[in-house]
Structures are given as C-alpha cells and as structure tokens.
C-alpha positions in Angstrom: 79.4 44.0 40.8 79.9 47.6 41.9 79.3 48.9 38.3 76.1 46.9 38.1 74.8 48.3 41.5 75.8 51.7 40.4 73.9 51.5 37.2 70.8 50.1 38.7 70.9 53.1 41.3 71.3 55.5 38.5 68.5 54.0 36.4 66.2 54.1 39.5 67.2 57.7 40.1 66.4 58.4 36.5 63.1 56.6 36.6 62.1 58.4 39.8 61.8 61.7 38.1 62.5 65.3 38.9 61.2 65.2 42.4 64.6 64.2 43.7 66.2 67.3 42.1 66.7 70.3 44.5 63.9 73.0 44.3 66.1 75.6 42.7 67.0 73.4 39.8 63.4 72.5 39.2 62.5 76.2 38.7 65.0 76.5 36.1 63.6 73.6 34.2 60.0 74.6 34.2 60.8 78.3 33.3 60.5 81.5 35.1 58.0 81.6 38.0 55.3 84.3 38.3 56.2 86.9 40.8 53.6 87.8 43.4 53.6 91.5 42.2 52.4 90.1 38.8 49.3 88.5 40.0 46.3 90.8 40.6 45.3 91.7 44.2 41.6 90.7 44.4 39.0 90.8 47.2 38.1 94.4 47.1 35.9 95.5 50.0 33.3 96.7 47.5 33.2 94.9 44.3 32.8 96.5 40.9 32.8 95.7 37.3 36.0 97.4 36.3 38.6 94.7 37.1 38.0 91.7 34.9 40.6 89.5 36.4 39.2 89.9 39.9 35.5 90.1 38.9 34.2 86.8 40.1 36.6 86.6 43.2 35.6 89.9 44.3 31.9 89.3 44.0 32.0 85.9 45.7 34.2 87.4 48.6 31.7 90.2 48.9 28.8 87.8 48.9 30.4 85.7 51.7 31.2 88.8 53.8 27.5 89.8 53.5 26.5 86.4 54.5 28.8 86.3 57.5 28.5 90.0 58.5 26.4 91.2 61.2 23.5 93.7 61.0 25.9 96.6 61.9 28.1 95.7 58.9 25.2 95.4 56.5 23.9 98.8 57.6 27.4 100.4 57.0 27.4 98.8 53.6 23.9 99.8 52.6 24.8 103.4 53.5 28.1 103.1 51.5 26.2 101.6 48.5 23.4 104.2 48.4 24.3 105.2 44.9 22.4 104.6 41.7 25.2 102.9 39.7 24.5 99.4 38.5 27.3 97.8 40.4 26.4 99.6 43.6 22.7 98.6 43.3 23.6 95.0 42.8 26.1 95.0 45.7 23.3 96.6 47.8 21.0 93.7 46.6 23.7 91.2 47.9 23.9 93.0 51.2 20.0 93.0 51.5 19.7 89.4 50.5 21.5 88.5 53.6 19.6 90.8 56.0 16.3 90.2 57.6 13.2 88.7 55.8 11.8 92.2 55.4 14.6 93.3 53.2 14.4 90.3 50.8 11.8 91.7 48.5 13.9 94.8 47.9 16.8 92.7 47.1 15.0 90.6 44.7 13.8 93.8 43.0 17.3 95.2 42.7 18.7 91.9 41.2 15.9 91.7 38.7 16.2 95.3 37.7 19.9 95.3 37.2 21.0 91.7 36.4 21.0 92.3 32.7 23.4 95.2 33.1 26.1 93.2 34.8 29.0 91.6 32.9 28.2 88.4 31.2 30.7 86.5 33.4 29.0 87.7 36.6 25.3 87.1 35.7 25.2 83.3 36.5 26.5 84.1 40.0 24.0 87.0 40.4 21.2 84.9 38.9 22.1 82.2 41.5 21.8 84.7 44.4 18.5 86.0 42.9 17.1 82.4 42.9 18.3 81.9 46.5 16.5 85.0 47.6 13.5 84.0 45.8 13.6 80.5 47.4 13.9 81.9 50.9 11.1 84.2 50.3 8.9 81.5 49.1 9.8 79.5 52.1 9.0 82.4 54.3 5.6 82.9 52.8 4.9 79.2 53.1 5.8 79.5 56.7 3.5 82.4 57.3 0.8 80.6 55.4 1.2 77.5 57.7 1.2 79.7 60.8 -2.0 81.3 59.7 -3.6 77.9 58.9 -2.4 76.6 62.3 -4.0 79.6 64.0 -7.2 78.9 62.0 -7.3 75.3 62.9 -6.6 76.0 66.5 -9.6 78.4 66.6 -11.7 75.7 64.9 -10.6 73.2 67.4 -11.5 75.6 70.2 -14.9 76.1 68.8 -15.4 72.3 68.3 -14.4 71.7 71.8 -16.8 74.1 73.3 -19.6 72.5 71.1 -18.5 69.0 72.4 -18.7 70.3 76.0 -22.1 71.7 75.4 -23.3 68.5 73.9 -21.7 66.5 76.7 -23.6 68.8 79.2 -26.9 68.3 77.3 -26.4 64.5 77.3 -25.8 64.5 81.1 -29.0 66.5 81.6 -30.9 64.0 79.6 -29.4 61.2 81.3 -30.1 62.6 84.8 -33.6 63.2 83.9 -34.2 59.7 82.7 -32.9 58.3 85.9 -35.1 60.5 88.0 -38.3 59.4 86.1 
C-alpha cells in the first residue's frame, strides 16, 4: 500500500510540472537569464533617432511627459529643442501639441514638415499625434464658431425682444384709444 501511495504522489508531482521546482533549478533548465546590464536603458529625457532599441519607448515616454508636464516644463523643453534638426523639431512639435491651443497650429506644421524624415518605425506614432492635434484644432474651431453663432443669436434675440416690446406698446396704445372712444 505504501508503494502505491508513493507512486501516486510521484505521478502527481511529475504531472504538476516545474512550478514545484526551486527557482534556482528552473533557471538552469530554461537557460541563462538576461542580465540587467545587457538590456538597453531607455526613456531618455529628450528622444532621438539614434537608439533603435529604445526609439518607440523614448518617444512614447517623451509624449507622456509632455502631456503631463506643466507650462514651465514645456517652456524649458521648447528652449532646449530650439534647434533645426529633424528630431529636435519633431520633439518640439510634441511639446507644442500639449501646450495651449495657440501653439497647436505650429505643432501641426512641424509634424507635417518633418514626419516623412522620421524613422519608419516612428512614423505611425507621430502620425497619430498629428491627427490628435488636428482633431483638437478642429474641435477648438467648432467651439469658436459655435460661440460666435451663439453671440449672433443672442444679438438677434435682443433685437426681436425690443421689436416685440415696441409692438406690445403699440397694441396697448391702440387698445386704450378704442376704450376711450
């Protein structure tokens, strides 16, 4: 009976797999692990085109920093990215795209001018950001148009109210004359 129980336990352990093995022996089974020193260090403060391994991570991280940054951070970055190299201009476009609406047109122009010069792996992300800026600009324009239309309608309403008041006064005068006669 003991041999049978021992065989069942061994079979269950064998079927359970490698998760019951200690961590050290599992590393030896799967092969050598990658050391931290071998992985690239990404998330540069200012992204560039040079490091292909970190290209997308750096640009996404920079885009998030631009989105979350305050106006002082954006101003510092704009000064730091004042150069004329393509990567500086595109990084400046990212910063401007998260600034006030008055900077969105400049961001859009920078994206459009330099998007084709970016590495092909980066172009879809930059195109997405360009589309996002264009969408926000369109919404801003629609909002301005609706505010203008609302102002026009308010002026028309005021003019109609004055005309209605004048007509009401005329009607009162006519009614009072008819009563006096």
